[in-house]
VEXTINU-330774 format. One record per residue (C-alpha): x, y, z. Coordinates in steps of 0.5 Angstrom, whole numbers, padded with zeros to 4 digits, always signed. Layout:
residues N
XYZ;...
***
This chain:
residues 1107
-0070+0032-0007;-0069+0037-0002;-0073+0044-0003;-0068+0049-0005;-0069+0057-0006;-0067+0060-0013;-0061+0063-0010;-0058+0056-0008;-0060+0053-0015;-0055+0059-0018;-0050+0058-0013;-0050+0050-0013;-0050+0051-0021;-0056+0046-0021;-0058+0044-0028;-0063+0038-0026;-0069+0040-0029;-0066+0042-0036;-0062+0035-0035;-0069+0031-0034;-0071+0034-0041;-0072+0042-0040;-0080+0041-0039;-0081+0041-0032;-0081+0045-0026;-0080+0044-0019;-0085+0045-0013;-0082+0052-0012;-0086+0054-0018;-0079+0056-0022;-0080+0057-0029;-0077+0052-0034;-0073+0057-0038;-0075+0061-0043;-0081+0065-0045;-0087+0060-0045;-0090+0060-0052;-0097+0062-0054;-0098+0055-0057;-0097+0052-0050;-0101+0051-0043;-0100+0049-0036;-0101+0042-0034;-0100+0041-0026;-0102+0037-0020;-0100+0033-0014;-0097+0026-0013;-0100+0024-0007;-0101+0019-0002;-0100+0023+0002;-0095+0028-0001;-0090+0023-0005;-0083+0027-0006;-0078+0025-0011;-0083+0021-0016;-0081+0022-0023;-0087+0025-0027;-0088+0024-0034;-0094+0025-0039;-0094+0019-0043;-0097+0018-0050;-0101+0012-0053;-0095+0008-0054;-0093+0008-0047;-0087+0013-0047;-0086+0020-0045;-0089+0025-0050;-0084+0030-0053;-0089+0036-0053;-0087+0039-0047;-0082+0045-0045;-0083+0053-0047;-0083+0051-0055;-0087+0044-0054;-0082+0040-0057;-0078+0037-0051;-0080+0030-0047;-0085+0031-0041;-0081+0029-0035;-0080+0032-0028;-0080+0031-0021;-0085+0032-0016;-0083+0036-0010;-0083+0036-0003;-0091+0037-0003;-0092+0032-0009;-0093+0038-0014;-0091+0038-0021;-0092+0042-0027;-0091+0042-0035;-0092+0046-0041;-0096+0042-0046;-0098+0044-0053;-0105+0046-0053;-0107+0042-0059;-0104+0036-0055;-0107+0029-0057;-0112+0026-0053;-0111+0020-0049;-0105+0023-0045;-0103+0020-0038;-0099+0022-0032;-0095+0017-0030;-0091+0018-0023;-0085+0013-0022;-0082+0011-0015;-0082+0017-0010;-0083+0017-0002;-0089+0018+0002;-0087+0024+0006;-0091+0022+0012;-0090+0015+0013;-0083+0014+0009;-0086+0009+0005;-0082+0008-0001;-0086+0006-0008;-0080+0003-0011;-0081+0001-0018;-0089+0002-0017;-0092+0007-0022;-0098+0012-0020;-0102+0014-0026;-0108+0019-0028;-0112+0020-0034;-0111+0027-0036;-0117+0027-0040;-0121+0025-0034;-0118+0030-0029;-0123+0036-0026;-0117+0041-0028;-0111+0041-0032;-0108+0045-0026;-0110+0040-0021;-0109+0033-0023;-0109+0028-0017;-0104+0022-0018;-0106+0017-0013;-0107+0010-0012;-0114+0011-0013;-0113+0014-0020;-0109+0009-0022;-0114+0004-0021;-0119+0008-0025;-0113+0009-0031;-0112+0002-0031;-0119+0000-0032;-0120+0005-0038;-0114+0002-0041;-0117-0005-0040;-0123-0002-0045;-0128+0001-0040;-0131+0008-0041;-0129+0013-0035;-0135+0012-0032;-0135+0005-0032;-0128+0005-0029;-0130+0010-0024;-0136+0006-0022;-0132+0000-0021;-0127+0003-0017;-0132+0006-0012;-0135-0001-0011;-0128-0004-0010;-0126+0001-0005;-0133+0001-0001;-0135+0008-0003;-0141+0012-0004;-0144+0012-0012;-0143+0020-0012;-0135+0020-0009;-0131+0024-0013;-0125+0019-0014;-0121+0025-0018;-0120+0029-0011;-0113+0030-0008;-0112+0026-0002;-0109+0032+0002;-0114+0037-0001;-0121+0040+0001;-0126+0034+0002;-0121+0029+0000;-0121+0025+0007;-0124+0019+0004;-0119+0018-0002;-0113+0019+0003;-0116+0013+0007;-0117+0009+0001;-0110+0011-0002;-0106+0009+0004;-0109+0003+0005;-0108+0001-0003;-0101+0003-0002;-0100-0001+0004;-0102-0007+0000;-0098-0006-0006;-0092-0004-0003;-0093-0011+0001;-0094-0015-0005;-0088-0012-0009;-0084-0014-0003;-0086-0021-0003;-0084-0021-0011;-0091-0020-0014;-0089-0016-0021;-0095-0012-0022;-0099-0011-0015;-0103-0006-0018;-0105-0010-0024;-0107-0016-0019;-0112-0011-0015;-0115-0009-0022;-0116-0016-0024;-0119-0018-0017;-0124-0012-0019;-0125-0014-0026;-0127-0021-0023;-0132-0017-0018;-0129-0018-0012;-0129-0012-0007;-0123-0010-0002;-0128-0006+0003;-0135-0009+0004;-0139-0005+0009;-0133-0001+0012;-0129-0007+0013;-0123-0010+0009;-0125-0017+0006;-0120-0022+0008;-0121-0027+0002;-0120-0021-0003;-0113-0020+0001;-0111-0027+0001;-0113-0027-0006;-0109-0022-0008;-0103-0026-0005;-0102-0023+0002;-0100-0028+0008;-0104-0028+0014;-0099-0023+0018;-0099-0018+0013;-0107-0018+0012;-0107-0017+0020;-0103-0011+0019;-0107-0008+0013;-0114-0009+0017;-0110-0006+0023;-0109+0000+0019;-0116+0001+0016;-0119+0000+0023;-0114+0006+0025;-0116+0010+0019;-0123+0009+0020;-0123+0011+0027;-0120+0018+0025;-0126+0019+0020;-0125+0023+0014;-0126+0030+0016;-0118+0032+0018;-0113+0030+0014;-0108+0031+0020;-0111+0026+0024;-0111+0021+0019;-0104+0021+0017;-0103+0021+0025;-0107+0015+0025;-0103+0011+0020;-0097+0013+0022;-0098+0010+0029;-0101+0004+0026;-0095+0003+0021;-0090+0004+0027;-0093-0001+0031;-0092-0006+0025;-0085-0004+0024;-0084-0005+0032;-0087-0012+0031;-0083-0014+0025;-0077-0012+0029;-0079-0016+0035;-0080-0022+0030;-0073-0021+0027;-0070-0021+0034;-0073-0026+0038;-0076-0031+0033;-0070-0035+0034;-0068-0033+0041;-0075-0034+0045;-0076-0041+0045;-0083-0039+0047;-0084-0034+0042;-0091-0036+0039;-0094-0036+0046;-0091-0029+0047;-0094-0026+0041;-0100-0023+0043;-0096-0019+0049;-0091-0017+0043;-0096-0014+0039;-0100-0011+0044;-0093-0008+0047;-0091-0006+0040;-0098-0001+0040;-0096+0002+0047;-0089+0003+0044;-0092+0006+0038;-0096+0011+0042;-0091+0014+0046;-0086+0014+0041;-0091+0018+0036;-0090+0024+0041;-0083+0025+0037;-0085+0029+0031;-0079+0026+0028;-0080+0019+0029;-0080+0015+0023;-0085+0009+0022;-0081+0004+0018;-0074+0003+0016;-0067+0002+0020;-0068+0007+0025;-0074+0004+0028;-0070-0002+0029;-0064+0002+0032;-0069+0005+0036;-0072-0001+0039;-0065-0004+0040;-0064+0002+0044;-0071+0001+0048;-0069-0006+0050;-0063-0004+0053;-0064+0003+0056;-0071+0001+0059;-0069-0006+0061;-0075-0009+0057;-0072-0016+0056;-0068-0021+0060;-0065-0027+0056;-0062-0033+0059;-0060-0040+0056;-0064-0046+0057;-0061-0052+0061;-0059-0055+0054;-0056-0049+0052;-0060-0049+0045;-0064-0043+0046;-0066-0037+0050;-0071-0036+0055;-0074-0029+0055;-0077-0026+0061;-0078-0018+0063;-0083-0013+0062;-0084-0014+0054;-0087-0021+0055;-0090-0021+0061;-0095-0016+0061;-0098-0010+0057;-0092-0004+0058;-0094+0002+0063;-0092+0009+0063;-0088+0007+0069;-0084+0002+0065;-0083+0007+0060;-0080+0012+0064;-0072+0013+0065;-0069+0017+0070;-0075+0021+0071;-0076+0022+0064;-0082+0019+0060;-0080+0015+0053;-0085+0021+0050;-0080+0026+0052;-0073+0022+0051;-0068+0026+0047;-0064+0020+0045;-0070+0018+0040;-0069+0025+0036;-0062+0023+0035;-0063+0016+0033;-0069+0017+0029;-0064+0020+0024;-0059+0014+0024;-0059+0010+0018;-0056+0004+0021;-0058-0002+0026;-0052-0003+0030;-0048+0001+0034;-0041-0003+0034;-0040+0001+0041;-0046-0003+0044;-0047-0010+0046;-0051-0015+0041;-0056-0019+0044;-0053-0026+0046;-0057-0029+0040;-0054-0025+0035;-0047-0026+0035;-0044-0027+0028;-0039-0031+0030;-0035-0035+0024;-0042-0034+0020;-0039-0031+0014;-0047-0028+0012;-0048-0026+0019;-0041-0022+0019;-0043-0019+0013;-0050-0017+0015;-0047-0014+0022;-0042-0010+0018;-0046-0007+0013;-0052-0005+0018;-0047-0002+0023;-0044+0005+0024;-0037+0003+0022;-0039+0001+0015;-0036+0006+0010;-0042+0005+0006;-0046+0008+0012;-0041+0013+0013;-0041+0015+0005;-0049+0015+0006;-0049+0020+0012;-0045+0025+0007;-0052+0026+0003;-0055+0030+0008;-0050+0035+0008;-0051+0037+0000;-0056+0040-0004;-0054+0039-0010;-0057+0033-0014;-0051+0032-0019;-0046+0031-0013;-0051+0027-0009;-0052+0022-0015;-0045+0021-0016;-0044+0019-0009;-0050+0014-0009;-0047+0011-0015;-0041+0010-0011;-0045+0007-0006;-0048+0003-0011;-0042+0000-0013;-0040-0001-0006;-0046-0005-0005;-0045-0009-0011;-0038-0011-0010;-0040-0014-0003;-0046-0018-0006;-0051-0013-0004;-0054-0013-0010;-0062-0012-0008;-0060-0006-0004;-0056-0003-0009;-0062-0004-0014;-0066-0001-0009;-0062+0005-0009;-0062+0006-0016;-0069+0005-0017;-0072+0009-0011;-0066+0015-0009;-0063+0017-0015;-0065+0022-0020;-0060+0024-0025;-0061+0019-0031;-0053+0019-0033;-0051+0017-0026;-0057+0012-0026;-0054+0009-0032;-0047+0009-0029;-0050+0005-0023;-0053+0000-0027;-0046-0002-0030;-0043-0002-0023;-0048-0007-0021;-0047-0011-0028;-0039-0011-0027;-0040-0014-0020;-0044-0020-0023;-0039-0022-0028;-0033-0025-0024;-0038-0030-0021;-0041-0032-0027;-0048-0029-0026;-0048-0027-0034;-0056-0026-0035;-0056-0022-0029;-0051-0017-0031;-0054-0017-0038;-0061-0015-0035;-0057-0009-0031;-0053-0007-0038;-0060-0007-0042;-0063-0002-0037;-0056+0002-0037;-0057+0003-0044;-0064+0004-0045;-0063+0010-0040;-0057+0013-0043;-0060+0012-0050;-0066+0016-0048;-0062+0021-0044;-0057+0022-0051;-0064+0023-0055;-0067+0028-0050;-0061+0033-0049;-0059+0032-0057;-0053+0029-0060;-0050+0035-0062;-0049+0036-0054;-0045+0030-0054;-0039+0030-0048;-0033+0025-0047;-0037+0022-0041;-0043+0020-0046;-0038+0016-0051;-0034+0013-0045;-0040+0010-0042;-0043+0007-0048;-0036+0004-0049;-0036+0002-0042;-0043-0002-0043;-0040-0005-0049;-0034-0008-0046;-0038-0011-0040;-0043-0014-0045;-0037-0017-0048;-0035-0020-0042;-0041-0022-0040;-0041-0026-0047;-0046-0022-0051;-0041-0020-0056;-0047-0018-0061;-0050-0013-0056;-0043-0010-0056;-0042-0009-0063;-0049-0006-0063;-0047-0001-0059;-0041+0001-0063;-0046+0001-0069;-0050+0006-0065;-0045+0010-0064;-0042+0011-0071;-0049+0010-0075;-0054+0015-0070;-0049+0019-0066;-0043+0020-0071;-0047+0024-0077;-0049+0030-0072;-0042+0031-0070;-0036+0036-0071;-0029+0033-0071;-0028+0034-0064;-0034+0031-0062;-0034+0025-0067;-0027+0024-0064;-0030+0022-0057;-0033+0016-0061;-0026+0014-0064;-0023+0014-0057;-0029+0010-0054;-0027+0005-0059;-0019+0005-0058;-0021+0004-0050;-0026-0002-0052;-0020-0005-0056;-0015-0004-0050;-0020-0007-0045;-0020-0013-0050;-0012-0013-0052;-0011-0013-0044;-0003-0011-0045;-0002-0012-0038;-0005-0018-0037;-0004-0022-0043;-0008-0028-0040;-0014-0024-0040;-0014-0022-0048;-0020-0023-0052;-0017-0023-0059;-0023-0023-0063;-0027-0018-0059;-0021-0013-0060;-0021-0015-0067;-0028-0013-0068;-0027-0006-0064;-0021-0005-0068;-0025-0006-0075;-0030-0001-0072;-0025+0004-0070;-0022+0003-0077;-0028+0004-0081;-0031+0010-0076;-0024+0013-0077;-0025+0014-0085;-0031+0018-0083;-0028+0023-0079;-0029+0030-0081;-0024+0035-0082;-0022+0039-0076;-0024+0047-0077;-0019+0051-0074;-0021+0058-0072;-0016+0061-0077;-0019+0058-0083;-0015+0052-0083;-0017+0045-0084;-0014+0039-0083;-0014+0031-0081;-0010+0031-0075;-0016+0027-0071;-0016+0022-0077;-0009+0021-0077;-0009+0020-0069;-0014+0015-0069;-0011+0011-0075;-0005+0011-0072;-0008+0008-0066;-0011+0003-0070;-0005+0001-0074;-0001+0000-0067;-0006-0004-0064;-0007-0009-0070;+0001-0010-0069;+0000-0012-0062;-0005-0017-0064;+0000-0020-0069;-0003-0017-0076;+0003-0014-0078;+0000-0014-0086;-0006-0010-0083;-0002-0005-0079;+0003-0004-0085;-0003-0002-0090;-0006+0003-0085;+0001+0006-0084;+0002+0007-0092;-0005+0010-0092;-0004+0015-0086;+0003+0017-0090;-0001+0018-0096;-0006+0023-0093;+0000+0026-0089;+0003+0028-0096;-0003+0031-0099;-0009+0031-0095;-0013+0034-0100;-0017+0039-0096;-0018+0046-0098;-0017+0052-0092;-0020+0059-0092;-0026+0061-0096;-0026+0063-0103;-0023+0067-0106;-0017+0066-0101;-0018+0058-0102;-0011+0054-0101;-0009+0047-0101;-0003+0047-0096;-0003+0041-0093;-0003+0043-0086;-0004+0036-0083;+0003+0034-0084;+0006+0039-0079;+0000+0038-0074;+0001+0030-0074;+0009+0029-0073;+0007+0027-0066;+0004+0021-0068;+0010+0018-0072;+0013+0014-0066;+0006+0010-0066;+0007+0008-0073;+0014+0007-0073;+0013+0002-0067;+0007-0001-0071;+0012-0003-0076;+0017-0005-0072;+0013-0010-0068;+0011-0012-0075;+0018-0013-0077;+0018-0008-0083;+0024-0006-0080;+0027-0002-0087;+0020+0002-0087;+0020+0004-0080;+0027+0006-0081;+0025+0010-0087;+0019+0013-0083;+0023+0015-0077;+0028+0019-0081;+0023+0023-0084;+0022+0026-0077;+0025+0034-0077;+0031+0035-0072;+0026+0040-0068;+0022+0033-0066;+0027+0031-0061;+0022+0028-0056;+0019+0024-0062;+0025+0022-0065;+0028+0019-0058;+0022+0015-0057;+0022+0012-0064;+0030+0010-0064;+0028+0006-0057;+0022+0003-0061;+0027+0001-0067;+0032-0002-0062;+0027-0006-0059;+0025-0008-0066;+0032-0011-0067;+0032-0015-0061;+0025-0018-0062;+0028-0020-0069;+0034-0023-0066;+0040-0018-0068;+0046-0019-0063;+0048-0013-0058;+0054-0011-0063;+0049-0011-0069;+0044-0006-0065;+0050-0002-0062;+0053-0001-0069;+0046+0001-0072;+0044+0006-0067;+0051+0009-0068;+0049+0010-0075;+0042+0012-0074;+0041+0017-0068;+0042+0024-0069;+0040+0030-0065;+0041+0037-0065;+0048+0037-0061;+0052+0032-0058;+0049+0032-0052;+0042+0031-0055;+0045+0025-0059;+0048+0022-0053;+0042+0022-0049;+0038+0019-0055;+0043+0013-0055;+0043+0012-0047;+0035+0012-0048;+0035+0007-0054;+0040+0003-0051;+0037+0002-0044;+0029+0004-0043;+0024+0010-0044;+0022+0009-0037;+0021+0002-0033;+0014+0001-0036;+0017+0002-0043;+0023-0002-0044;+0028-0001-0050;+0034-0005-0052;+0038-0008-0046;+0032-0008-0041;+0028-0013-0047;+0034-0017-0047;+0034-0018-0040;+0026-0020-0040;+0028-0025-0046;+0034-0028-0041;+0040-0025-0046;+0043-0023-0040;+0050-0022-0043;+0048-0018-0049;+0044-0014-0044;+0050-0012-0040;+0054-0011-0047;+0049-0006-0049;+0049-0003-0042;+0057-0002-0043;+0055+0002-0049;+0050+0006-0045;+0055+0007-0039;+0060+0010-0044;+0055+0015-0047;+0053+0017-0039;+0061+0018-0038;+0062+0023-0044;+0056+0027-0042;+0055+0033-0038;+0063+0035-0036;+0065+0038-0030;+0062+0045-0030;+0055+0043-0032;+0049+0045-0029;+0047+0041-0023;+0040+0039-0026;+0044+0036-0032;+0048+0032-0027;+0043+0030-0022;+0038+0028-0027;+0041+0027-0034;+0047+0024-0031;+0045+0020-0025;+0038+0019-0025;+0037+0018-0033;+0044+0015-0034;+0048+0011-0028;+0042+0009-0025;+0039+0006-0031;+0045+0002-0033;+0046+0000-0025;+0039-0003-0026;+0040-0007-0032;+0047-0010-0030;+0043-0012-0023;+0038-0015-0027;+0042-0018-0031;+0046-0021-0026;+0053-0017-0027;+0054-0015-0020;+0061-0011-0020;+0058-0007-0026;+0052-0005-0022;+0057-0003-0017;+0061+0001-0021;+0055+0005-0024;+0053+0006-0017;+0060+0009-0016;+0060+0013-0022;+0053+0016-0019;+0056+0018-0012;+0062+0021-0015;+0059+0026-0020;+0054+0028-0014;+0059+0028-0008;+0065+0030-0012;+0071+0026-0015;+0075+0024-0021;+0075+0018-0026;+0077+0017-0033;+0071+0018-0038;+0070+0017-0045;+0069+0022-0050;+0064+0024-0056;+0065+0028-0062;+0061+0034-0064;+0056+0030-0067;+0055+0026-0061;+0059+0020-0063;+0064+0016-0058;+0071+0017-0061;+0076+0012-0062;+0083+0011-0064;+0086+0008-0070;+0086+0001-0066;+0079+0002-0065;+0080+0004-0057;+0075+0009-0054;+0079+0016-0053;+0078+0018-0045;+0080+0024-0041;+0080+0025-0033;+0074+0029-0030;+0074+0032-0023;+0067+0033-0021;+0066+0038-0015;+0060+0036-0010;+0053+0038-0013;+0051+0045-0010;+0044+0046-0011;+0041+0043-0005;+0034+0041-0009;+0038+0037-0014;+0043+0034-0009;+0037+0031-0005;+0034+0029-0012;+0040+0025-0013;+0041+0022-0006;+0034+0020-0006;+0034+0016-0013;+0041+0013-0011;+0038+0010-0004;+0032+0007-0008;+0037+0004-0013;+0041+0001-0007;+0035-0002-0004;+0033-0005-0011;+0040-0008-0011;+0038-0011-0004;+0043-0007+0000;+0039-0003+0005;+0045-0001+0009;+0048+0003+0003;+0040+0005+0002;+0040+0008+0009;+0047+0011+0009;+0045+0015+0003;+0038+0017+0006;+0042+0019+0012;+0046+0024+0008;+0040+0027+0005;+0037+0028+0012;+0044+0031+0015;+0044+0036+0009;+0037+0038+0011;+0038+0039+0018;+0045+0043+0016;+0040+0048+0012;+0034+0048+0016;+0036+0054+0020;+0039+0058+0014;+0035+0056+0008;+0027+0058+0007;+0023+0053+0011;+0018+0052+0005;+0024+0050+0001;+0027+0045+0007;+0020+0042+0008;+0019+0041+0001;+0025+0037+0001;+0024+0033+0007;+0017+0031+0004;+0021+0029-0003;+0026+0025+0002;+0021+0022+0006;+0018+0019-0001;+0025+0016-0003;+0025+0013+0004;+0018+0010+0003;+0020+0007-0004;+0026+0004-0001;+0022+0001+0004;+0025+0004+0010;+0019+0006+0015;+0023+0008+0021;+0027+0013+0017;+0021+0015+0014;+0018+0016+0021;+0024+0020+0023;+0024+0025+0017;+0016+0026+0018;+0018+0028+0025;+0023+0033+0023;+0019+0035+0017;+0014+0037+0022;+0018+0042+0026;+0020+0045+0020;+0013+0046+0017;+0011+0049+0023;+0016+0055+0022;+0014+0056+0015;+0009+0062+0018;+0011+0065+0025;+0010+0072+0027;+0016+0075+0024;+0013+0074+0017;+0011+0080+0013;+0004+0082+0012;+0004+0081+0005;+0007+0074+0005;+0002+0072+0011;-0002+0069+0005;+0003+0065+0002;+0006+0063+0008;+0000+0060+0011;-0002+0056+0004;+0005+0053+0004;+0005+0051+0011;-0002+0048+0010;+0001+0044+0003;+0007+0041+0007;+0003+0039+0013;-0002+0036+0009;+0003+0032+0005;+0007+0030+0011;+0000+0027+0014;-0001+0023+0007;+0006+0020+0008;+0004+0018+0016;-0002+0015+0014;+0002+0011+0008;+0006+0008+0014;+0000+0006+0018;+0001+0012+0023;-0007+0014+0023;-0006+0018+0030;+0000+0022+0027;-0004+0023+0020;-0010+0026+0024;-0005+0031+0028;-0002+0033+0022;-0008+0034+0018;-0011+0038+0024;-0005+0043+0023;-0006+0043+0016;-0013+0045+0017;-0011+0050+0022;-0007+0054+0017;-0012+0053+0012;-0017+0057+0016;-0012+0063+0017;-0012+0064+0009;-0016+0070+0007;-0017+0069+0000;-0023+0065-0001;-0021+0061-0007;-0014+0059-0003;-0018+0057+0003;-0023+0053-0001;-0017+0049-0005;-0013+0048+0001;-0019+0045+0005;-0022+0041+0000;-0015+0038-0001;-0014+0037+0006;-0021+0034+0007;-0020+0029+0001;-0013+0027+0004;-0017+0025+0011;-0022+0021+0007;-0017+0017+0003;-0014+0016+0010;-0020+0013+0013;-0021+0019+0018;-0028+0020+0015;-0031+0025+0021;-0025+0029+0020;-0025+0029+0013;-0033+0031+0013;-0031+0037+0018;-0026+0040+0014;-0031+0039+0007;-0037+0042+0011;-0032+0048+0012;-0030+0049+0005;-0033+0056+0004;-0035+0056-0003;-0042+0052-0004;-0041+0049-0010;-0034+0047-0009;-0036+0045-0002;-0041+0040-0005;-0036+0037-0010;-0031+0036-0004;-0036+0032+0000;-0037+0028-0006;-0030+0027-0007;-0029+0025+0000;-0035+0020+0000;-0032+0017-0007;-0025+0016-0003;-0029+0013+0003;-0033+0008-0001;-0027+0006-0005;-0022+0004+0001;-0020-0003+0001;-0015-0006+0006;-0014-0012+0000;-0012-0008-0006;-0013-0013-0012;-0017-0018-0008;-0024-0019-0011;-0027-0023-0005;-0024-0019+0001;-0024-0012+0003;-0025-0010+0010;-0020-0012+0016;-0022-0008+0022;-0015-0009+0026;-0011-0009+0020;-0008-0016+0022;-0008-0018+0014;-0014-0023+0016;-0021-0021+0013;-0027-0020+0017;-0031-0023+0012;-0031-0026+0005;-0035-0024-0001;-0042-0028-0001;-0041-0031-0008;-0034-0033-0006;-0032-0040-0007;-0028-0045-0003;-0023-0045-0009;-0023-0037-0010;-0021-0037-0002;-0016-0042-0002;-0013-0039-0008;-0013-0032-0005;-0008-0034+0001;-0013-0031+0006;-0016-0034+0012;-0022-0031+0016;-0020-0027+0022;-0023-0030+0028;-0022-0024+0032;-0024-0018+0028;-0022-0012+0032;-0016-0015+0035;-0018-0015+0043;-0016-0022+0044;-0024-0024+0045;-0026-0029+0039;-0032-0027+0035;-0036-0033+0037;-0036-0030+0044;-0035-0022+0043;-0041-0018+0044;-0038-0012+0041;-0034-0016+0035;-0032-0009+0031;-0031-0004+0037;-0024-0001+0037;-0023+0004+0042;
***
């Protein structure tokens, strides 16, 4: 974690330490909040090897868990994070129990860059020389483990001294970086090298391994030398043993008096090892004589290390080392590679393999390697491959899927890498961990599970985000049948999240908390662990529920609704898990019974939330086919709505006024739908009729659900028409007619009503009959002289176009064309014979049953906004009906109108209408028209701000200009014109920079940055995000840009492919766990030329480079 000043903490709004438990301080020495109690004392110290930053430091009790004796009041969990110098601090109860242990998990060595990952360093608090100078080191860890194994402190220290080859009086509790601690630093760095190597080799408890060898009487260091037998017994292979001995020799040569010299010696040795590993990775399979050249490689690794250490920022491990070595190979001509005669391997020649490198070998353009400015730049690079630079001949990924994945995700073109680069720009752990969660999700999604887990363990600080990240890994195991692996990840997520909820207090429960629990439960079920899913539900109800008010308790109920919906899977019935859904609904019903009343500020009390979730339960039981259960719950709810039995206000003004009923009309449509689905039609009708006249929205939706029920029960079109005419009643004739139209057609395309359901069931003739009835009502409403909005929206969009869609889908072409003609007539002017309705909204018939009609003459809609609206939707409908020529005709009409008014109407208005018409063109699949409109819209947007704009209007003009140009840029990206999108975003950014209001500039820049990030213009998006003036908003913007970058997918909806560099529809690679069957089913074929430059990837040395 980066150091921050107090001002930065305030500005960024960080609550990091409080979130971790409220008991620790950062290394800046800030207070943990509140005035320390006289009953508490300070415990502080350093995690060192040298300094280890970012370690989660806890004070453990005898049970092996964080003690709850910290904070200013002495009742919070003892947990904090070490600072850049390794410092940590607690406030601890004075009368704390004996046997406490300081445990530091993970973190990174600030000098060597070595990550401790999941390793833990320990120190016995009772054994510390001072409670203000507790040293937590690899050496104290061996002492603590020996004491835990049953030895006295004195025995343990004696055995550790002998194991490490130290003198009898050596003080093992000294700080490695403190006065006199040089010998501890020597041993600590060697131990860290050993345990991290063992950890990387799969040894589960490296410190335990060393403790076991120590207990057996073995020694790690004898008479100043590393004992190779002990190292071998520990489990290190020969090459790792050589590295450990080399490090020990370097440290011994540096002496113990100067810690800076010790650190420098260690860094040099470790860098040489890293360079040697890079040589092994690059040349083992390329150099036919690698073993013969090994000594040259090793000696020259040391020479390179010596020269590179002149750069203070030179890392000693990780990806930057290999990146720098690759640069050296090319820039300094260290090797040449030629295929052997039979073209089975390469022959290596050159400086690196023929002799020890000299200063002359490492000089380029007169500048020695020790002064090469490029090293500083590359030291910050978190990638191996620069796609603009040629690969070594033996590295070509070709058509090898695994090699392609490795190359892409270790290159600077990887979206995950680009997201990672954003982390250095943010000083807010909340934002950084949110970004890391998305990076983890991205890595897990592509099968890089181990890398994803390392990020969680070593780089993330906030428990909530760590839990989310573990869930992200789990959910990506499941599609490939890795259920046990998923369970392990979910277990860890649940453990972390439960501990967090306990530490922050259940009364502080947020919707995000219950949502995460619901998500964990869902994935347990999908991983085939239903009992664990149920356990979470019971935990939420039994442990969390009793502590919550109604609004907070409702979060538990919403989590159960979401869980049920996940399993019901209405959009994908083949994915439905009915037993799991039933379990979730049963829990929802039980938990809803315990929902407390809502306590209003005005003293009133009601069961609004209880009614809402019971209605939700009833509807979902109906979806599952349990109509009886749905009916029972509706009856129960209606009983409660009739008399909630709640007393409002305080005595002596206490009243029983049943406030629940008036607050819950909005939930009646859900219950009507539940009854209709369950075939309780009479009960549904009776409930519907209870809706008051002023509840038009609820009535309209319920009428539609009732009509759907009639279709499902087999009623004929004529019967449905007759029933709806008797049933539907609005506050006026127009409202009644509009309710008729909606019930006969659809609420929206996602919520079909009678005619659309008829179409879905193949009852096309009856669907057309219902559309006929609806069309009559459309003709009758909003006569000439009505408001233009009523004409374009209610009569055209919600009327004629609905009827046209139903006719079209039912196969009644001439009727669809007739409806489209009506739409055009009322929009552009003309007359026709229309049906009439009475003052109650009923169609008027004569004695013979014929509909009464009248001739209506409409003028052209004059409101340009309404005209463009109507034109756009008519164009979309023509496109849906397959007549692209008519669609283009209407788009041209809109374009012509905008061109006519562009010089007279306000530029903001015209630009906004251009954006709307472009959307219509895109939805009509008319890309050519969309591009033309974007060009014209740009010209209009450029005129929004000119020198003629009044001073008091400049701010609004710049803001409008930025918004319209950004919107145009988004649409340019949507049609694949990235260069045009970049130009438009750049113009929008220029306008945004002119805003004088800080809040306006922050908002517009944030929106532009996110739009650019989503379009894949990462560098530009970051440029804008970094210019956001308000720091907390800047960080949030960067986080949102990173999230969009990570989630970008060239193959939406395909789980086994997501990257297509040249956008030719062929993936660069497939998921590593994808089977042949999955690939065949996807219909995708591997791209043999990923960058589309005409050179196959089997030959292209820069396969992902695009100019």
